[in-house]
N, C-alpha and C positions, 0 to 999 in steps of 0.2 A: 673393278673386279668384284663379283658378288661373294660375300663371305660364305664359308662352308657351314651349313646348318649343323648345330650341335645340340643334342638333346640335353638340357640342363637337369641337374639333380633337383628333385622337388623337396629335398630335405631342408635346405636353407630357406625355402619359400614358405614352409608351413610353420613359421615361427609364431603365427598369430591366429586369432579366430576368424571366422568367415565374415566377409563383407557381403552385403546384399547380393544374392546370385544374379548373374547377368546372362543375357543371350545376345545373339548377333544383332537383333533389332535394337537392343539397348544402346549400341555404339553408333547408331544412326539417329541423330536428333535434329529435327527440322527447326527447332527453336534456337539452335546454335549456329553462329557464323564466325568464320575466321576474320580477324581484323588486321592481319598483316600478311605479307607474302611469305613463302617458305624461307627460313633462314639456313636450312641445311637439308640436302636431299642425298640419299644413299640407297643402294639396293636393299630390298626387304630381307631381314634375317628372321630366324625362328623366334627370337625373343619378342619381336614386334607383334606377332600374332599368336603367341603361345596361349593366351587366354581363350581366344576364339577356337583354336585347334583342339584344346582340351575339352571345351564345352560342346561344340557342335561339329568338330572335325573339319573346320574351315581351312582351306588352303588358298594361298594367293595364286592368281592367274599369271600367265606369262607377261613379262614386262612390267610387273608391279614394282613401284618404288615407294619408299617411306619418306614423306615430306614433313619435316619438323617445323612447328610454328612456335610463336612466343606469346600469343594472346588469342582469346576468343570472346565473343559477346553472346550473352544469353538474354532472351526476352521472356517476360513472364506476365501474364494477365492477373491483375489483382482486383477482386470484386470488392466494392465499397461496403462498409458496414451498413446494414439496413436500419432505418429509423422509422419509428411508428408515425404514421400520418404523412410521411414523405414518399414521393414516388421513387421507384428504383432508378438509380443513376447508372450510367454506363461504367463498365470496368476500365481501370486505367492500366497502361502498359508500363512495366518497369524493366529497365535495361541494366544489366550488371556485367562488368568486364572482368575477366580473370586472366592474369598473366603468370608467366613462369616466375617463381619466387614468391607468389602470394601464399599466405597461410590461410587455410580453409577448414571448415567443419565438414566432415565426411560421414555419410550415413552408414552405420554398421549394424550388424544383426545380433551379435551376442552381448551387447552392452545396452544399458538403459539410456545412455546419452551418446551424442555424436563423438566421433574420434577427431583428433586434430592432426593435420598434416600440412606439408608444403608442396606446392606443385613443382615437381622437378623437371618435367618435360611434357610435351604434348605433340601429337602427330596424327597424320591420316595417311591412307594408302591412295596412291595415284596410279591410274592406268588408263587404258583406252575407254573403258566404260565411263570413267569420270569425265572425259572430254565430251561424251555424248549427253551429259546432263544427269548421270546417275548420282545417287548419294553414296558417299564413302564413309567408312568407319572412322570415328574420332576416338583416339586413345589418350588417356591422361595417366601419367606416372606420379604417384603420391609417395613422398618420403614421410614416414610417420614420426609424430611425437607420441609420448606415452604418459598417461595419467597414472598417479599412484593407485587408483582403484582398479586399474587394468593389470597390475602386477600380481604375481602369485600371492596367496594369502599366507603361506608358510615361507617366510623369508626373514632376513634381518631387517627390522623396522627402523625407520629414521624419520625425523621431523620433516614436515613439508608444509608449504602454504596451501590454502584452500584451492586455488586455481593454478597450482604449479604443475607443469608438464616437463617431461624429460625428452631430449632429442635422441632418437635411436641412432646407433652408429651407422647402420646400412640397411635398415628394414624398409623395403619399398613394395608397392603393389601397383598393378596396371588395372585401371577402372574406367568405366564409361563416365562421361561428364555428368550424367544425371545423378551420380552418387555424391556430387559436391552440393552441399546445402547452401553455404554462404561464406563470406569472408570472416576472418577472425584476426585478432591482434596478438602478437607475441612480444612481451615486454621483458626487459632486463631489470625492471624495478618492481618489487612485490607490491601487491595491492591490499593484501590482508595480513593478518598475523599468522605465525606458524601454527600448524596443527600436529600434535604428536600422536602417533599410532591411531589414526582415525581414518576410516574408509570415507574419503571425501566424495562429494557429489558435485557434478558440474552444473547442477541446476542452481542458479543464483537468484537474486531478487528480481532482476530485470533481464530482458533479453540481451541488452547491450553488455551487461556485466558477464553474461555467459560467454561472450566473444572476446574477452580479454584474459590472457593467460601469461604466466610468469615462467621463464625458462632460465636456469642458471647451470644445469648439469646435462651431460650426455650419459646414456645408459646402455650397457650391454645386458639386456634384460634376461637372457638365458642364464647368465651366471651372477646377476645382481651386482654388477660392478659399475660404479659411477665415475665419471670423469669431469674435471673442470671444463666449462664450455661457455663460449661467448657467442650468442646467437647472431647479433648484428654483424660482427666481424666475419663469422662463417658465411652468412648470407651474401655479404659483399664479395667475399672471395669466390664463392660458387658462381655468382652471376657474372663475375669477371673472367670466367673460364671460356675456352674456345667453344664454338658452336657444336663441335663434335663431342666434347665432354658434357656439354649441357644435354645433348640429345641422348647420350648413354645414361645420364643420371649419376655417373660415378663422382662427379664433382661435389655432390652433396654428402658423400660418405665422410665420416670423421676418422682421420688417422690418429691413432692413439699410441702412447708409449706405455710400456709395462713398468712395474715397480722396480726401481733401482735396488739391487741387492749388494751385500757386502762382497768385496773383491775376494776371489778365490783363485788358487793356483791351478784349478782344474780347467778343462776346456770349456769355453763358453757355450758349447752345444747343450750342456745340461740345464742351462737356464731356459732352454726352449720349452721345458715341461710347463713352465708358468704360462707361456704364450699359448700352448696347446689348450690348457684349461680355460683360457679366456675365449676360446672359440676360433682361433686363427687357422690358416691352412699350413700345416706343418711342413708339407713338401715344399711349398713355395718359399717359406722362410729358410729352410735348410739350403735350398739352392742359392738364395741370396747371401746366406751366411758364408757359404763356401767361396762365392765369387768376391766377397769383400775382403779387403785387407784388415788386419787387427785394428781395433779402435784406439783412439788416442787415450792416454791415461785419464784425462778428464772427461772423456765421453764413454761412460760405462753402462749406458742404457741398452736394453734389449732392442733389436730392430722393431720398428713400428709395425703394428698389425691392424688389420681391418676386420670387422665383425664377420663371422662365418656366413651371415645371411647375404653378404655381398659377393660370394663366390661366383654365382651365376652371372651377375651383372658384369663382373670384372672379366670373366672368361669370354663373354659374348660381345662386349661393347668396345673393347680396346685392348692393346697390348699390355703385358704385365708391367712394363716400365712405367706406365701411367699411374701405378699404385703408389701413393705417397710412402716414402721410406724415411729412415732416420736422417735428419739433416747433417751432412758432413761435407766439409769443403772439398775433400778428395772426390767424393761421389758426385758433387755438383760439377766439378770440372770434367769428370768422366761422362756425365750425361749431357754435356754441352754440345755434343755432336749434332749436326743438323738432322731433323726428322722430316717426314713427309709434310708435316705442318709445323715449320719452325716457329717457336715462341720462346720468349724469355720470361717464364713464370717462376716465381720463387717457390721453394718447397713450403708446403703449409706447416704452420706451427702445430706440433703434436699436442694432443689433449692429454694431460697428466691425470692419473687416477687420484681420487680424493684420499686423504689420510686413512679414512676408514676402509676404503677399497684396497689400498696398499697393504694394510694389515691382513685383509682377507686373502689377497693373493699370496702373501707369505705363508699363511696357514695352509693353503691348498698345495703349496709346493713341497711341504713336508710329507715324507712317506708315512702312510698309515700303518699301524701295527697289524700283525697277521690276524689276530683274533681280538675283537673288542667286546668284552662282556658288557651288557647294558648296565649302566649305573642305576641304583635304586632311585625311584622317584618318591622322595620322602613327603611330597605334598599330596600323594595319592590318598584317597579315602580309606584304603585298607590300613595304612600306617597311622592315620589320624585316629581311627577307631581303636587300634591296638594301644596307642598311648593313653587313651581315655579309660581303658579297662582297669579294674583294681589289680593290685599286685598278687593275684591268685594264679599260681602256675597252671592249675587245671583249667580255669576259665580262659586264660590266654592261649593254652594249647588247643582247646576246642575251637577257639576263634580262628587260629591260623590253619587248622586242619579241615575247616569247612570247605566244601567244594566251591562255594561262592567267593572265597578269598582269592584275590588276584595279586599276589606279590610280584615284584619285578624280577626277582632272582629266578632264573630258569636253569636249574642243574640238569646235566645230562643232555642238553640240547645246544651246547656251544658250537659244535661243528655245523649243524644245520643253520643255526643263527648266523654264523659268520658267512656261510656260503650264500644264503639268500640276501643278506645285507650287502655283500660285495656285488652281487648280481644287479640288484636294484640301484645301488649307488653308481655303478658303471653306466647303466642305462640313462640315469639322470645326467651324468657328466657328458655323455655322448650326445644328449639331446635326441635320442631315438626311442622308439617304442619297443615293447616286448611282452612276452607272456611267461609267467612263472607258475607252474602247476605243482601244488603241494598236496600230497596224498598221505593217508594213514588212517588206521582205525580210530574210533572215538577214544578220547582220553590220552592221546600221545603228545599233547602240547602244541598242536599246529597253530591254532588261533592265538594262543598266548605268545608263541614265538613271533608270529607276524606282528602282533601288537607291539611287542618290544622293539622289533625292527623299525616300525613306523615311528615309534617314540624316539628312537635314536636318530633317524633321518630328520625328524622335525627339529631336534636339538642342533644337529649339524647345520641345517638350513638357516635356523635363527641365529647361529653364530657365524654364518657365512663360510662354513667349511665345505659346503657342497651347494649345488645349484638349487634354487627355490622350486617349489612345486605346490600343487593343491592336492588334497586327499579326500577321498570319499569311501565309505564302507557300505557295501550292499550285502545284507544278510538274507539268504533265501527264505529263512523262517520268519522274517520280520516284515516282509512285504506281502500285500494281498495276492499278487499274481506275478509271475516272472517278468511280464512286460513292464511292470512298474519300475524295474531297474533303469529303464531308459530315462524316466523323469528325474531320478536321483542323479544320474550322470550328467544330464543336460543342465540341471541347476548348478552343478559344480563347474562345468565347462564354460557356461555363459556368465559366470561371475555373480549369480543371483545370491543375495544375502538372505538366507532362510531365517536366520535369527531375528532380523528386524522386519522383514517383509512377508514372512510365511512362505509356504510352498507355492510353486508356480501352478497356476490353474490351466494346465495344458494336458491334453490327452497323451497317452503313450505313443499313439501313432504319429502325432505331431512332433513329440520329442525325438522319436526315431528319425523322422524326416530331417530335423534340424541337425542331429548328430551326424547323419550320413553326409549332409552338405558340409558340415564343419570339418570332418576328417578327410574329405576328398576335395578340399577347396583349392589346393594347388597354389597358383600365383594370386588368386583373389584373396588377399590377406588383409587383415586389420591389425591393430597394434596390441591386442590383449591376450594373445595365446601364450601358453606356458605348459610345462610338463604337468601331467596329472597321474597320480598313483591311485589305482582302484583295487580295493580288497573285496573279492567276491567270495564270501564265506558261505558254507553250506551250498556248494555248487550243485550238489545232487538235487536240490529243490528247484533249481532254475532250468532243469532239462525238461523240454516240452516235446510234443510229438513231432513238430516241424523242426525243432532244434534251432530256431531262428535267433533266440536271445543269446544262447551260448555262442553260436556262430558269429554274430555281429560283434560281441565283446572280444572274441579272439581274432577277428578279422581286422578290426580298426587298428590295433597296434602294428600290423604288418604293413600299413600304408607308410611310405617313406615320409619321415618328418612329423608323424602324428604325435610323438612324445607322450603316448599313452602307455603306461605300464600297468598291466593287469596281473594281480596276484590271486590266483584261483585256489581255493582250499576245498578239498573233497574228502570223503571218508573212504573211498575205494581207489586203489592204485590204478586199476585197469578200466576206470570209467570211460575214458575216451574210446578205447577199443571195443567195449561191450555195448555202449549206448550211442555214441556219436557216429555220424556218418564220416566218410573219408575226407570230405572237405573241412570238417571241424578238426579231425585228428591231425591234419596237415598243419594246422595253426599251432598245435601244441607240441610240436617236435623239437622245440628249442631248449627249454630249460625245465627240468623236472627234479623234484626233491621228494623222497619218500621218507616218512617218519615211521620207523619200525616200532612195534610194541615194546614197552619197557620191559627190561629183564628184572630178575629178582634184586640184583645189586643196585640197579638204577632206582627201583621203587624204594628200596631202603634209603638211598641217598636223598631222595625227594622228601620222605617223611622226616628224616633227621634234620634236613635243612629247615623245614618248617618249625620243628621243635626248637632248634637253636635260635630261630628268630623270636620265638615266644619267650625265651629266657633272657633276651637282651634287656638290660636295665634293672634286673633283679639280682639281689645279693645271695649267692649260693642257693639257687632254686633246686628243689628236689626233682628227680626224674618222675614223669607222669606215666610213662609206659616203658617197659623193659625192652632192651634191644632184641631179645629172643621173640617177644610178641610182635615187634615190627617185622622181623625176618619171616615169621610164620605167615603173617598177613600178606607180605610181599610174595612169598612162594605160592600161596594159594591163588592170588590174583594173576600172577604172571603165567601160571599154568593154564588159565582159562582165556584171559583177554589181554592182559598187560595194560589195563586201564588204570591210570594214576588216580582218577577220581574215585574208583572203587576202593583202592587201598586206603586213601585218605578218609573215606567215609567209615570204613571198618575201624581204623585207629581212633577216629573221633568218637565213635560210639563206645569203644572200649574205655577211653578216658572218661567219658560221661558216666559210664557204668560204675567206675571206681571213685568218682569225685566225692560222693558222700563219705566214703571210707577213708579219704585222704591218704591213699597209697598208690603205688605204681601199678599200672595194668600189666598182668602177666599173660603168658600164652594161653592159660585156661580161660581168661576173660575174653581174649580174642576169639577163641574157639566158640565160646558161648554167643558172641555177637554174630559170628558167621552162621551159626545154627539158627538164630532168630531170623536172620536175613533169608536163609533158605526156606524157612517156614512162613514166609510172608504171605499175605492174602493172594497175591498173584501165583506164588508157587503152590499154595494149597488148591487153588482153582485148577491149575494145569494138571495136577496129579489126579484130580477127580474127573478130568475130561475123558471121553471115550477114545478108542484107538483112532477112529476116522477123524475125530475133532483134532487130535494131536497131529495126525498126518496132514490135515488141511492147514493147520498153523505152520507146520514145517514147509509145506508147499508154498505158502505165501512168503515165508522168509527166503526161500530159495529164489523165488521170482524177484523179490526186492533186491537181492544181491546181484542177480543176473541183469536186471533192467536198470539198476541204479536209481530208481525212483520208488516212492512209497505207494503211489496209486497204481494198482495192478488190475488189468482186465480179468473178469471172472473166467473167461475162456482159457486164459493161460494157467490160472490156478487149477482148473479142472484137468487140463492136460498133465500138469506136474503131479497132481494127486494120483492119477492113474499110474504114473511111473513109480511113485513112491510106494504104492500098494505092493508092488512086486519086490522092491528093494528093502523096505523097512519092516516088513512083517516077518515074524519068526514062525516056528513050526506050529505052535498052538494057536496062532492068530488066523482069522478067516482070510483067505487069499482071493476070494471072488471080487472082481472089479465092480465097483458100484455104478449104477446107472446115473445119468444126469439128474433124474428126479430125486434119487437118493442123496446125491451130492448137494442138491438144493436144500434138502431137509437139514443136512449137516451145517450148511451155511446159515440157515435160519436160526439154528440153535446157537451158533457162535455170535450172531448178530443180536439175538435176544439177550445174551449175557454181556453184551457190549465189549466182547473181546475183539470183534471185527466190526467195521462200519462199511456199509455198501452205499453206493451213490444213489441219491434219492432226488425227487423233484419231477416237474413236468417234463423237462428235457431228458432226464434219465429214463423215464417210463417209455418214451418214444424210441429209445435205443433197443437193439436186439439184446437179449439177456446176456450173451457172452461178451458184449461190448461195455457193459456196466463195470465201473471201477470199484475196487475194494481196497481198504487200508487197514493196517493193524492198529488197534487201540490200546495195546499194552507195550511196555518197554521192551524193545527188541532184544537187548542183551540179556534181560531176565528170562525171556521166553526161550532163548537159545540155551541158557545155562540149565534151566529146569528140564527142558526136553532132552538134552544130552544126558542129564543125570538119570532121568526116568527110562529113557530108551537104551542107554548104554553106548558102547563105543561105536556101534553101527550108526546110530543117530548123530553122535558127535561128529563122525567123519562126514556124514551127509550135510550137516549144518556148518561145517568148517570150524568147529570148536575144538581146541586142543584138549587132549586127555589130561 
């Protein structure tokens, strides 16, 4: 009876990076021949042709069956090395035989070296067309080993040998035979000395040394948990399984036990939390737990689990009873009832976690506190500079109040910190992807909070308190163009070491192509995939006309099993609604966090926290600024923008002003600093501008806020200028609408004074005048403040500045 096709979840399949992409023709190789008759034949199920169906929509014809084999032979022509003065000789034919259970090198795409795997099964499709002499597809199932260099970079490090590999619990892929490069050898005896915290390279001295690997551990790479493992015994046990188990590939899965915990009087169901964090199927284990009688007093281990990447294979290839479970005499007698294929096979020995992994599992089983304030990083450059300063309270205060200082303490953002940290941590634990959109006006602590979150996640991953991951930061202001973000992400996903090898010399188009294949790989998996956290700072700068960059970065996390977590930081809360199309907005509907402008009390708390930090280590230091002065500066800034950087700058300048006098800054000193800032060259220039020059600057600011990008088309500024002539002019101002020629003269005046910059060059000249782009060359917040002060409440309302 043919099995009912079940569409498997792709989440567990996307645990690794992309193997070389394949097409239907790749599975038809005329250089390969089977060397044995079929050992097992059954009706074709969806899993057998899943790769072909996902790639090309291939469907099996009527009467197609799957015939499993145990070996095939491949012939290869080898051209002899040419020698000077000798005539060319004929090429020789080399024959190589591959069998089930052979360890092989596999060609992968996202690593610089071949991956290591074992042939778990091989099959072809048989039907009427095959009897007529047609070529059938040949499939190979590979069970992966994993090299330390293929693991996430942010993880708990451990010593390893140069050519050491780890056997994955249940990570498999279906590939064409052409992906197999050659045989290799897996040994239980190390060939080299251990290497501590070093990214190893599989490239050895000779080609033969590259094919010898050492394996002593199995790994659940998503959670970075290691298990004691004996390769030779496991291979013998797998090859001794029935033909049906060999065909399904489940006999190569490693059954593991979880960490034994101290006995408790509570129900054993609560121990299930540890198994869930190791990646097992909670529903299956609960069913098994309810069906089983209580354990013997000496048998207090949690039921055995299989890696979550084996969910598909177990569901499709055989009944659940075939999954190895905790060895128990009672259960063995219960399972001794005859099956369709009676066999007397012993339950496999469960792989035990290493002592280090047992400690990690116990850590993860503990409930985390509700709010975890990030601990200070005392090794940071900010603290090192503070310790090297002389014991002068004024100098130390000026140092901590500088806007470039980056202390780890984040007052007034504990709630946002905890919310985003929990969200990202849950996505890492689930092994799924997601988008977190963080918005807020400049100076509200968005980037600093995210950096603290990443710092805490790194600490947790390095202490094995959460799943490992890789991290990349993409700042829209630090890349030459938005498409360059593809290169940065591909370098991280592919495991390229930028520090030692430099940046990849690939185009943005090629990087996009590789990333698209990587995140849509499905069952074509290799062994090196892991979770990736991407910080996209200054998202406003990555918005393009086609919106393709933003769309791709928000679309990839929605692919099941991508394990890509995107943290997007922007200055405007409604950027998706105002700028992005519907297809992009739909990707952002999951998790949003808005950072509100700081209030007066919060700004005071931030300044006092910095000043308290400057006093540490000093004996009875005097106050460098009065509390009333701090409060006045906080009130002034909170009424305009709520920008913490602004109040820090005002307080620092006030302390700098009174430093020669060796006294505390008072409210009068703060007022003097604010007056100087208001009379800055920018403020003086804007006050001398004509009415239409100020209206044009206000029109540009309005378009920037509306479009969410800094480069605005001249035609949009013209339209907004005409609207503002009617709304921003008073009774004594001229109300006549300027002509396009007159507006061009106003633009030329602002461009000549470098207040605005217009697009220039050969390509710009060819554009229509209204299509050329204009940007503001002054500080946006300063222009808003001065225009609102000069124009009054009407201008402040139009510019969105508080009174």
